[in-house]
N, C-alpha and C positions, 0 to 999 in steps of 0.2 A: 505495498499501499504505500503510494507515495505522497502521504499527507505534506500539506505545506508549512505545517509548523510542527513541533514537537509538542507530543501531550504533555508534557509538564505547561508548556505555553498555553495550551487549550485548556487545561485544569486551572492555570492562574486567573484568567479571563472569566472563567466560569466564578471561580471564590469572588474576583470583585465585583459580580453581577451579584452575588447573593447578598455580599457586604452592603452594595447599593441598596438591594431590593428590604432588609432588615432598618435600613436609616427611613426608610419611607412608608414602613409598615406592611411590605408584601409577604405572603405566603408562596403565590406561584404565580411566576411572570410567562404572559404568553407572548414570544419573540415572534413576528411575523414580517419584519424586513429582510431581503434576501439579503443583504450587506451582512448584517448583524447573524443572520443563521451561519451562514459561512465561515463570520468572524470567531463564532461560537463551537461551530462544530466540523467546519471544512467542507460541508454540502454545498455543492456548487453547480449539479447538474436543472438543467431547465424543466425545473419541476414545479415553481413557483406561480405560473398560471392558474393551477387549481389551489384551493387552500392548504396551506403549508405552516406549519408551527416548529419551533422548539420550547418547549417547558423547562423554564429552570424551575425547581422547586427548592425551598428552603429544608427539606427532608431527605433531598437526594446530592449526593456530590456530585454528581453526572448529570447532564440535561437529556432530555427524551428529545428524540425527532418526530414528527409525527405529520405524515403525508401519504399521498395516495399509494396505495399498496404496490402498484405498478412500477414506483418509484423507489420503494423500499430496497432493491437489492441494491441500486447505486448510492443510496446512502450509506446500506455497509459496507460498500466498497471504497465511500470517500471521506468517511468520518472517523474519527478517532472512537467513537462510542462501540460501547458493548451490544450486540444481537439484540437482548433484549430492552436496548435502549432507543430501539428503533423501531416506533409502529406506523403501520398501514392501516388507511380505514380503505374499507369493502369498495369495489368497483361502483354498485349499485349506489352509494351516495354522489357519485359524481356529476353536474351539472342534471340534476333531477330537480322538478318542480315542487312534490311533495315533503324534498328532505333535504339536507345540507349536512357535510361534512362534521360540521358543528354538532349538530346531532349525536355525530357517535363520539367525538373528543368530550363530550359532557359524560358520558361513561368512562371514560379513560384517566379525566379528573378525579372523577368521584372515587374509581379505585386507587389512585395516587393520595386519597383522603383528602382532597381539596374542593368537596362540594360545598360546605360552610366557610372556608377560606378567603382571605382578603388575595382576591386575582387582578395582577397587574394586562396591564393590554397597551400598547402602541397605538394611540389615537391618529396621527400622522402617516400610518405606514401605506407604501402606495398600494401593497397587495391584501391590507385589511379590510373587508367590505361591511358595507352596513349590515347585511342580511347576515353575515358570519357571524357578526358581535349580538344582531337581534335573536337568534337563533342560541347563542352561548348563555345570555341572559333570562331567556325563557326556560331554559333544560337546567337551569343554575339560579331558582331564585332564593335560596339559601346564600349565598356568597355575595359579596360584597365586592364590587368592580371598581377598581382605582387607577386611573389616565396617568400611564408612567412611561409618556412620549417623552424623548430624549436621555432616557438613563442608560441605555445603552450607546446612542450616540455620543453621550459627554464620556464615557471611558472609552471609547474608540478613540477619541483625538490624541492622545500620547502616544508614539508608536514604539514596538521593540525594534531592535536593532535589526530583526529579520525582517520585520514589516518594511523600513526603512530601503533597505538592499533591494527589495522588490520594485519598489519607487524609485531607485535608482535606474535598474534594470527596465523599467517602463520609460521614464525620461529619456532612456537611450534610442526606444523606440519611436519615441514621439519625434526627436531629433531628426532623425533617417526618415520618417513620414514627411517631416514638415519639406525636407531637403526635395525630395523625389518630388514631390505635389510642386512646389518653387518650379523644378525643371521642366514638368510637363505642360504649366498652363500656359497659352498663349493664343494671341487671336488665333478665333475659328474651332479651338478646341471645344467639346462640349464638357459640363459641369460630370456630367454622369460617368463621362470617359475617367477621368481626374479621380472621382469618388473611387472606383473600380479599384485604382491601382493605392489608393488611399488603404482603403480595407486589406490588399492585397499585403503591402508591408507593414502593416500593424501586425497581421496575423503571422508573417513567416520573415520577419527583419534581416534575420543573418542566420548562419549555422550553430549557433552557439547555445540559441533557444526560439521558442515560439511566443508569441503573445497572445491574448484573450480579446475579446471584444470591448470596447471602452463603455465605461457606463453612461458616456454622453453621446451621441452621434456625432461623427465630424461634420463639421460646419464649415460652408464657402457663403462668405459676403461678399455678393459682386453686382455690377450695374444698380439697379434702384434698392434692389434687397440688401444692401451694405447698410442701409441707413435702418436697419433694424438687427437685433443681436442675434436671433434664433430661426432664422429662415432654414426652409428645406432645400434643400440641392434639386436640381432637376438637368432638364436635354439642353437648357440656354448654353450659347458660344458665348465663349469670352470676348471681350472685344479690345480695342486698341484704345488708350486714354482711361481705361477704366483701373481706378483702387480697389483693390481683391484684399477683404481680412480673411485669413483661415485660422478658427480653431480646432485643433487638430488633438492628439494625445495617444498615450500609448498604455498597455495593461500587461502585466506581468501577474501570472496568479491571481488575477482579479484585481490587483493594486494597479490605480491609476496615477498618472502624471500627467497634467494637460499643458498645450505648449499654444499660444496665439503670436502669431507675426502677419505682418502684412507686407504686399507689393503692389507696385504701380505697372500696367502696361502701357510704356513709354519712356523716352529718354530724358524727361525732366518732371519734378514734381508740380501738380500746382502751386499755387502760392497757398492757398488753406491749407492743402493736405502738409505742406514743407511747415507752416507754422504749428497743425497741432499736432504733429510729428514731434518738432521739439520740447515742447509741453508736456507731452507722455512722455518724451524719454527721462526729461527730469523730472519729473513726477515718480517714475519707478526710480529713479537714483535715490531722491529723496525717502522714497518707502522702504527702500531697502538699508541706506543708512540709520535708520533708525526702529527697526525691525530685531529684537532681541526678547528672550525672555524674561518675565518682570514688568512688560509693561502693559496695558490695557489694550482689545482689540481696537477699540474707536482712536488710540493714538495715532496706529497705522494711518488709518484714513486721514486723520487730522494733518499729518505731513502732507498726503496727497494734495489735500483741500485748499491747502497755504499755497501750493504752485500753479494750483489750478484758477484761485481767486487772482494770482499775480498774472497770469495770461489772460482773463476775461473771459474762462469756459466754463460750464456748466453740466454737469454729470451727476445725476440723482441716485443712482443706483448702487450698492456697494463693491468695493473694489478686491472682494476675495473672499474665498472661504475654505473651511477644512475640507480635505481632499484624501481618499485611502481606496477603501475598498469601492468598487464601483459595479454595480448591475444595474442594468437599465430601468428605468428612463436617466439616470443621472450621478453623477460618480461625486457629489458632495454630502457633507457629513451631515448638513443641517443643525448641527450645534452652536456653532459659533460664525461669523462675519463681521468683516473687515469694514465697518460702517458706524458713523455718527448712534452715540448709542448705547453699543454693545460694549460691556465694561467687564468683559472677561480675560482674566489674566492669562498672558500666555507663558507657556510651558515648553522645555526642552522637550523634542521630538515631536510637538506639533507639525505638521503639516497645510501647508496650504496653497492653493491656485490663486495669485496674486493678477488680476485679470484687468487691463484698462483699456477698457471699450470707450472709443468717441464715437457714435453712432450720429451723424450729421445727415441734414438733408440732400439726399440724392448719392451720400458714399460712407464709407466708415473707417477706421483704424482701429486695431488692436496690437497688445504685446502684454504677451503675459510670461511669467516665470512660475513654477512650481516650487515651493521652500521648504525647507526644515528647519527651524527656530533651534537656536542653541543658546545655552548662556551667554556665548561672547559675540552673539550675531543670529548669523543665519547660514544654510549652505544651501546652494543654489542648486538643486537635482537636474534642471532644465538646462543644457548648454547649447545656444544657438545665437548667432548673430542678430544684435540689435539693427535699428532702423529702418527703412520702408526698403525694399530690394526693388530696384530700378531693372525692367526688360525690357528694351525695345526692340 
Protein backbone atom coordinates (compact mmCIF):
# COMPACT_ATOMS: atom_id res chain seq x y z
CA UNK A 1 0.00 0.00 0.00
CA UNK A 2 1.48 3.33 -1.11
CA UNK A 3 0.20 5.64 1.61
CA UNK A 4 0.93 9.35 1.08
CA UNK A 5 1.92 9.71 4.75
CA UNK A 6 3.03 7.49 7.61
CA UNK A 7 0.48 5.88 9.88
CA UNK A 8 1.91 7.92 12.74
CA UNK A 9 1.13 11.14 10.86
CA UNK A 10 -2.43 10.01 10.14
CA UNK A 11 -2.87 9.05 13.80
CA UNK A 12 -1.53 12.43 14.91
CA UNK A 13 -4.08 14.19 12.71
CA UNK A 14 -6.89 12.12 14.19
CA UNK A 15 -5.70 12.90 17.71
CA UNK A 16 -5.68 16.63 16.93
CA UNK A 17 -9.22 16.45 15.57
CA UNK A 18 -10.38 14.62 18.71
CA UNK A 19 -8.77 17.30 20.88
CA UNK A 20 -10.60 20.01 18.93
CA UNK A 21 -13.83 18.02 19.24
CA UNK A 22 -13.44 17.81 23.00
CA UNK A 23 -12.90 21.56 23.19
CA UNK A 24 -16.09 22.08 21.17
CA UNK A 25 -18.12 19.59 23.20
CA UNK A 26 -18.52 17.14 20.31
CA UNK A 27 -18.67 13.34 20.73
CA UNK A 28 -18.87 12.37 17.06
CA UNK A 29 -17.73 14.40 14.05
CA UNK A 30 -19.18 13.74 10.58
CA UNK A 31 -16.49 14.74 8.10
CA UNK A 32 -17.86 15.22 4.57
CA UNK A 33 -15.34 17.50 2.86
CA UNK A 34 -13.35 15.42 0.33
CA UNK A 35 -10.16 17.27 1.28
CA UNK A 36 -10.61 16.46 4.95
CA UNK A 37 -11.45 12.81 4.19
CA UNK A 38 -8.16 12.48 2.32
CA UNK A 39 -6.21 14.36 5.01
CA UNK A 40 -7.56 12.05 7.73
CA UNK A 41 -7.46 8.70 5.91
CA UNK A 42 -5.65 8.86 2.55
CA UNK A 43 -8.88 7.96 0.68
CA UNK A 44 -8.72 9.67 -2.72
CA UNK A 45 -10.91 7.56 -5.03
CA UNK A 46 -13.66 9.30 -7.00
CA UNK A 47 -16.30 8.28 -4.46
CA UNK A 48 -17.44 11.65 -3.14
CA UNK A 49 -20.15 12.24 -5.77
CA UNK A 50 -22.37 9.96 -3.67
CA UNK A 51 -22.64 10.49 0.12
CA UNK A 52 -19.26 9.86 1.73
CA UNK A 53 -18.26 10.38 5.34
CA UNK A 54 -15.42 9.91 7.75
CA UNK A 55 -16.67 9.44 11.29
CA UNK A 56 -14.33 10.58 14.06
CA UNK A 57 -15.54 9.29 17.41
CA UNK A 58 -14.33 10.29 20.84
CA UNK A 59 -14.65 6.61 21.76
CA UNK A 60 -12.39 5.22 19.03
CA UNK A 61 -8.75 5.98 18.28
CA UNK A 62 -9.16 5.29 14.55
CA UNK A 63 -11.71 7.02 12.28
CA UNK A 64 -14.32 5.18 10.24
CA UNK A 65 -14.68 5.53 6.45
CA UNK A 66 -18.34 5.27 5.43
CA UNK A 67 -19.34 5.25 1.77
CA UNK A 68 -20.89 3.35 -1.10
CA UNK A 69 -20.28 -0.42 -0.82
CA UNK A 70 -18.75 -0.66 -4.30
CA UNK A 71 -16.10 1.89 -3.22
CA UNK A 72 -15.24 0.06 -0.01
CA UNK A 73 -12.45 -2.07 -1.60
CA UNK A 74 -10.80 1.10 -2.90
CA UNK A 75 -10.88 2.63 0.56
CA UNK A 76 -9.32 -0.51 2.03
CA UNK A 77 -6.50 -0.32 -0.52
CA UNK A 78 -5.79 3.40 -0.16
CA UNK A 79 -6.22 4.23 3.53
CA UNK A 80 -4.43 3.45 6.77
CA UNK A 81 -7.66 2.15 8.30
CA UNK A 82 -8.30 -1.41 9.47
CA UNK A 83 -10.91 -3.41 7.55
CA UNK A 84 -13.49 -3.08 10.33
CA UNK A 85 -13.16 0.72 10.11
CA UNK A 86 -14.22 0.77 6.45
CA UNK A 87 -18.00 0.51 6.16
CA UNK A 88 -20.10 0.42 2.99
CA UNK A 89 -23.79 1.15 2.58
CA UNK A 90 -25.87 -1.09 0.26
CA UNK A 91 -26.48 -0.21 -3.38
CA UNK A 92 -30.22 0.08 -2.89
CA UNK A 93 -29.62 3.31 -0.94
CA UNK A 94 -27.93 5.01 -3.90
CA UNK A 95 -29.93 7.79 -5.61
CA UNK A 96 -33.34 6.60 -4.45
CA UNK A 97 -36.34 8.83 -3.88
CA UNK A 98 -37.74 6.97 -0.87
CA UNK A 99 -34.53 6.43 1.12
CA UNK A 100 -31.09 7.94 1.56
CA UNK A 101 -27.66 6.66 2.69
CA UNK A 102 -28.13 8.78 5.80
CA UNK A 103 -30.92 6.40 6.82
CA UNK A 104 -28.38 3.57 6.84
CA UNK A 105 -25.77 5.74 8.52
CA UNK A 106 -28.15 6.35 11.42
CA UNK A 107 -27.84 2.66 12.35
CA UNK A 108 -24.04 2.79 12.18
CA UNK A 109 -23.98 5.84 14.44
CA UNK A 110 -26.25 4.06 16.92
CA UNK A 111 -24.00 0.97 16.87
CA UNK A 112 -21.06 3.21 17.71
CA UNK A 113 -22.95 4.41 20.78
CA UNK A 114 -23.72 7.92 19.55
CA UNK A 115 -27.49 7.92 19.07
CA UNK A 116 -27.80 10.40 21.96
CA UNK A 117 -24.49 12.20 21.51
CA UNK A 118 -23.39 15.65 20.44
CA UNK A 119 -22.82 15.16 16.71
CA UNK A 120 -20.75 17.68 14.77
CA UNK A 121 -21.18 18.35 11.05
CA UNK A 122 -19.57 20.53 8.36
CA UNK A 123 -22.19 23.03 7.22
CA UNK A 124 -20.17 24.46 4.29
CA UNK A 125 -18.95 21.17 2.83
CA UNK A 126 -19.47 21.08 -0.94
CA UNK A 127 -20.71 17.47 -0.91
CA UNK A 128 -22.95 17.44 2.18
CA UNK A 129 -26.49 17.96 0.94
CA UNK A 130 -29.50 19.40 2.69
CA UNK A 131 -31.29 16.09 2.12
CA UNK A 132 -28.46 14.13 3.75
CA UNK A 133 -28.61 16.34 6.83
CA UNK A 134 -32.40 16.22 6.97
CA UNK A 135 -32.45 12.42 7.02
CA UNK A 136 -29.78 12.35 9.74
CA UNK A 137 -31.74 14.67 12.00
CA UNK A 138 -34.94 12.72 11.52
CA UNK A 139 -33.19 9.41 12.16
CA UNK A 140 -31.39 10.64 15.29
CA UNK A 141 -34.05 12.60 17.19
CA UNK A 142 -32.17 12.31 20.49
CA UNK A 143 -28.84 13.52 19.14
CA UNK A 144 -27.70 17.12 19.45
CA UNK A 145 -26.27 18.48 16.20
CA UNK A 146 -23.52 21.10 16.37
CA UNK A 147 -22.11 23.09 13.46
CA UNK A 148 -18.38 22.32 13.34
CA UNK A 149 -17.62 24.07 10.09
CA UNK A 150 -13.91 24.96 9.79
CA UNK A 151 -12.88 22.69 12.69
CA UNK A 152 -10.75 20.49 10.41
CA UNK A 153 -9.92 23.35 8.03
CA UNK A 154 -8.05 25.17 10.80
CA UNK A 155 -6.09 22.07 11.79
CA UNK A 156 -4.93 21.61 8.20
CA UNK A 157 -3.35 25.07 7.96
CA UNK A 158 0.02 24.21 9.55
CA UNK A 159 1.70 21.65 7.28
CA UNK A 160 4.08 18.84 8.12
CA UNK A 161 7.42 18.54 6.35
CA UNK A 162 5.97 15.73 4.21
CA UNK A 163 3.09 17.96 3.11
CA UNK A 164 5.47 20.79 2.22
CA UNK A 165 7.54 18.37 0.13
CA UNK A 166 4.49 17.48 -1.96
CA UNK A 167 3.71 21.17 -2.42
CA UNK A 168 7.26 21.82 -3.64
CA UNK A 169 6.76 19.07 -6.21
CA UNK A 170 3.42 20.60 -7.17
CA UNK A 171 5.07 24.00 -7.61
CA UNK A 172 7.57 22.47 -10.01
CA UNK A 173 4.70 21.00 -12.04
CA UNK A 174 3.02 24.42 -12.08
CA UNK A 175 6.16 26.10 -13.47
CA UNK A 176 6.58 23.54 -16.25
CA UNK A 177 2.91 23.86 -17.12
CA UNK A 178 3.08 27.65 -17.26
CA UNK A 179 6.16 27.58 -19.46
CA UNK A 180 4.59 25.12 -21.89
CA UNK A 181 1.31 27.09 -22.07
CA UNK A 182 3.13 30.32 -22.87
CA UNK A 183 5.13 28.60 -25.60
CA UNK A 184 1.92 27.41 -27.26
CA UNK A 185 -0.19 30.57 -27.02
CA UNK A 186 -0.07 32.55 -30.26
CA UNK A 187 -2.49 34.37 -32.56
CA UNK A 188 -4.81 31.90 -34.27
CA UNK A 189 -4.37 29.12 -31.69
CA UNK A 190 -7.54 27.99 -29.92
CA UNK A 191 -7.85 28.13 -26.15
CA UNK A 192 -9.00 24.50 -26.10
CA UNK A 193 -5.83 23.36 -27.89
CA UNK A 194 -3.67 25.02 -25.25
CA UNK A 195 -5.85 23.67 -22.44
CA UNK A 196 -5.38 20.10 -23.68
CA UNK A 197 -1.60 20.53 -23.38
CA UNK A 198 -1.97 22.17 -19.97
CA UNK A 199 -3.79 19.12 -18.61
CA UNK A 200 -1.24 16.77 -20.18
CA UNK A 201 1.68 18.63 -18.60
CA UNK A 202 -0.01 18.75 -15.20
CA UNK A 203 -0.58 14.99 -15.16
CA UNK A 204 2.68 13.85 -16.81
CA UNK A 205 5.20 16.65 -16.18
CA UNK A 206 8.41 14.58 -16.46
CA UNK A 207 9.96 11.20 -15.74
CA UNK A 208 10.33 11.73 -11.97
CA UNK A 209 6.68 11.46 -10.98
CA UNK A 210 3.16 12.15 -12.18
CA UNK A 211 0.70 14.74 -11.04
CA UNK A 212 -3.01 14.72 -10.25
CA UNK A 213 -5.78 17.06 -11.33
CA UNK A 214 -5.72 20.37 -9.52
CA UNK A 215 -8.57 21.35 -7.22
CA UNK A 216 -9.13 24.49 -9.28
CA UNK A 217 -9.51 24.08 -13.03
CA UNK A 218 -6.84 25.86 -15.12
CA UNK A 219 -8.07 29.32 -16.12
CA UNK A 220 -7.36 31.36 -19.24
CA UNK A 221 -8.30 35.04 -19.19
CA UNK A 222 -8.19 36.43 -22.73
CA UNK A 223 -10.06 39.02 -24.76
CA UNK A 224 -13.12 40.51 -23.11
CA UNK A 225 -13.18 37.61 -20.61
CA UNK A 226 -9.91 38.86 -19.15
CA UNK A 227 -12.03 41.39 -17.27
CA UNK A 228 -13.41 38.64 -15.01
CA UNK A 229 -11.62 36.40 -12.52
CA UNK A 230 -12.77 32.86 -13.34
CA UNK A 231 -13.89 32.55 -16.98
CA UNK A 232 -14.42 29.16 -18.60
CA UNK A 233 -12.05 28.32 -21.44
CA UNK A 234 -13.57 27.76 -24.87
CA UNK A 235 -12.74 27.45 -28.60
CA UNK A 236 -11.93 31.14 -29.09
CA UNK A 237 -8.67 31.86 -30.87
CA UNK A 238 -6.02 34.08 -29.36
CA UNK A 239 -5.53 37.39 -31.15
CA UNK A 240 -2.70 39.85 -31.65
CA UNK A 241 -2.83 42.67 -29.13
CA UNK A 242 -4.44 40.57 -26.38
CA UNK A 243 -3.20 40.66 -22.80
CA UNK A 244 -3.67 37.13 -21.47
CA UNK A 245 -3.60 36.03 -17.85
CA UNK A 246 -3.15 32.38 -16.89
CA UNK A 247 -4.01 30.89 -13.49
CA UNK A 248 -2.66 27.37 -13.51
CA UNK A 249 -1.14 25.10 -10.91
CA UNK A 250 0.22 21.67 -10.13
CA UNK A 251 -0.86 18.89 -7.81
CA UNK A 252 1.22 16.10 -6.31
CA UNK A 253 -0.56 13.48 -4.18
CA UNK A 254 -3.51 15.91 -4.10
CA UNK A 255 -1.42 18.80 -2.68
CA UNK A 256 -1.72 21.88 -4.87
CA UNK A 257 0.44 24.90 -5.63
CA UNK A 258 -1.05 27.73 -7.67
CA UNK A 259 0.73 29.98 -10.16
CA UNK A 260 -0.60 32.96 -12.15
CA UNK A 261 1.28 34.96 -14.76
CA UNK A 262 0.44 37.31 -17.64
CA UNK A 263 1.58 37.58 -21.25
CA UNK A 264 0.88 39.98 -24.11
CA UNK A 265 0.66 39.09 -27.79
CA UNK A 266 2.53 42.03 -29.25
CA UNK A 267 5.91 43.74 -29.31
CA UNK A 268 5.06 46.40 -26.74
CA UNK A 269 2.75 46.79 -23.75
CA UNK A 270 -0.14 49.25 -23.81
CA UNK A 271 0.51 52.08 -21.34
CA UNK A 272 -2.32 51.03 -19.02
CA UNK A 273 -1.02 47.46 -18.82
CA UNK A 274 2.54 48.68 -18.23
CA UNK A 275 1.48 50.99 -15.39
CA UNK A 276 -0.65 48.31 -13.75
CA UNK A 277 2.15 45.76 -14.11
CA UNK A 278 4.52 48.08 -12.25
CA UNK A 279 2.02 48.56 -9.41
CA UNK A 280 1.32 44.83 -9.08
CA UNK A 281 5.02 43.96 -9.07
CA UNK A 282 5.68 46.57 -6.38
CA UNK A 283 2.70 45.24 -4.44
CA UNK A 284 3.98 41.66 -4.56
CA UNK A 285 7.40 42.75 -3.29
CA UNK A 286 5.77 44.70 -0.45
CA UNK A 287 3.61 41.72 0.51
CA UNK A 288 6.55 39.31 0.53
CA UNK A 289 8.73 41.69 2.54
CA UNK A 290 6.19 41.81 5.37
CA UNK A 291 5.28 38.11 5.31
CA UNK A 292 6.43 36.13 8.36
CA UNK A 293 5.11 34.15 11.30
CA UNK A 294 3.58 36.21 14.10
CA UNK A 295 1.78 38.85 12.04
CA UNK A 296 -1.94 38.90 11.28
CA UNK A 297 -3.39 37.96 7.91
CA UNK A 298 -4.77 41.47 7.52
CA UNK A 299 -1.26 42.93 7.92
CA UNK A 300 -0.28 41.28 4.64
CA UNK A 301 -3.27 42.83 2.91
CA UNK A 302 -2.43 46.23 4.41
CA UNK A 303 1.02 46.12 2.80
CA UNK A 304 -0.62 45.58 -0.58
CA UNK A 305 -3.26 48.23 -0.01
CA UNK A 306 -0.64 50.91 0.66
CA UNK A 307 0.90 50.28 -2.75
CA UNK A 308 -2.49 50.21 -4.44
CA UNK A 309 -3.50 53.52 -2.87
CA UNK A 310 -0.25 55.12 -3.98
CA UNK A 311 -0.91 54.10 -7.58
CA UNK A 312 -4.58 55.09 -7.48
CA UNK A 313 -5.84 51.56 -8.16
CA UNK A 314 -8.67 49.61 -6.56
CA UNK A 315 -9.11 45.91 -5.77
CA UNK A 316 -11.96 44.84 -3.51
CA UNK A 317 -11.24 41.11 -3.33
CA UNK A 318 -8.80 39.35 -1.00
CA UNK A 319 -5.22 38.86 -2.16
CA UNK A 320 -4.62 35.33 -0.93
CA UNK A 321 -5.83 32.27 0.93
CA UNK A 322 -4.57 29.09 2.52
CA UNK A 323 -3.80 26.32 0.05
CA UNK A 324 -2.97 22.63 0.40
CA UNK A 325 -5.02 19.53 -0.33
CA UNK A 326 -7.25 20.28 -3.30
CA UNK A 327 -10.12 18.21 -4.64
CA UNK A 328 -12.55 19.87 -7.08
CA UNK A 329 -14.03 22.39 -7.16
CA UNK A 330 -11.35 24.41 -5.31
CA UNK A 331 -7.88 24.22 -3.78
CA UNK A 332 -8.43 26.86 -1.08
CA UNK A 333 -8.52 25.77 2.57
CA UNK A 334 -11.31 28.27 3.43
CA UNK A 335 -9.89 28.89 6.92
CA UNK A 336 -7.91 32.11 6.49
CA UNK A 337 -7.79 34.85 3.85
CA UNK A 338 -5.31 37.66 3.30
CA UNK A 339 -7.79 40.52 3.52
CA UNK A 340 -8.90 43.38 5.70
CA UNK A 341 -10.49 42.18 8.95
CA UNK A 342 -8.90 38.70 9.14
CA UNK A 343 -6.87 38.73 12.35
CA UNK A 344 -5.62 35.14 12.11
CA UNK A 345 -2.03 34.96 13.37
CA UNK A 346 0.28 33.46 10.75
CA UNK A 347 2.32 30.47 11.95
CA UNK A 348 5.29 28.56 10.53
CA UNK A 349 4.43 26.08 7.77
CA UNK A 350 1.15 27.74 6.87
CA UNK A 351 0.96 27.90 3.08
CA UNK A 352 -0.76 30.57 0.99
CA UNK A 353 -1.55 31.27 -2.62
CA UNK A 354 -0.95 35.01 -2.90
CA UNK A 355 -2.74 36.14 -6.05
CA UNK A 356 -2.74 39.76 -7.15
CA UNK A 357 -5.38 39.87 -9.85
CA UNK A 358 -6.41 43.14 -11.48
CA UNK A 359 -9.47 42.70 -13.68
CA UNK A 360 -9.92 45.85 -15.70
CA UNK A 361 -12.36 46.91 -18.40
CA UNK A 362 -11.65 44.70 -21.40
CA UNK A 363 -8.42 43.17 -20.05
CA UNK A 364 -6.84 41.70 -16.96
CA UNK A 365 -3.49 41.01 -15.31
CA UNK A 366 -2.47 38.43 -12.71
CA UNK A 367 0.64 37.65 -10.67
CA UNK A 368 0.75 35.00 -7.95
CA UNK A 369 3.06 32.93 -5.78
CA UNK A 370 2.52 29.96 -3.48
CA UNK A 371 4.48 30.53 -0.29
CA UNK A 372 5.33 28.84 3.00
CA UNK A 373 5.42 31.00 6.12
CA UNK A 374 8.57 30.72 8.25
CA UNK A 375 9.74 32.32 11.48
CA UNK A 376 12.22 34.43 9.50
CA UNK A 377 9.89 35.27 6.62
CA UNK A 378 8.80 32.98 3.84
CA UNK A 379 9.79 30.36 1.30
CA UNK A 380 8.51 30.90 -2.23
CA UNK A 381 7.52 27.43 -3.45
CA UNK A 382 6.74 28.56 -7.00
CA UNK A 383 9.65 29.65 -9.19
CA UNK A 384 8.80 31.48 -12.43
CA UNK A 385 9.93 34.85 -13.82
CA UNK A 386 7.84 37.90 -12.97
CA UNK A 387 6.75 40.53 -15.45
CA UNK A 388 4.34 40.42 -18.35
CA UNK A 389 5.86 38.25 -21.05
CA UNK A 390 5.87 39.83 -24.50
CA UNK A 391 5.35 37.55 -27.45
CA UNK A 392 5.40 39.32 -30.78
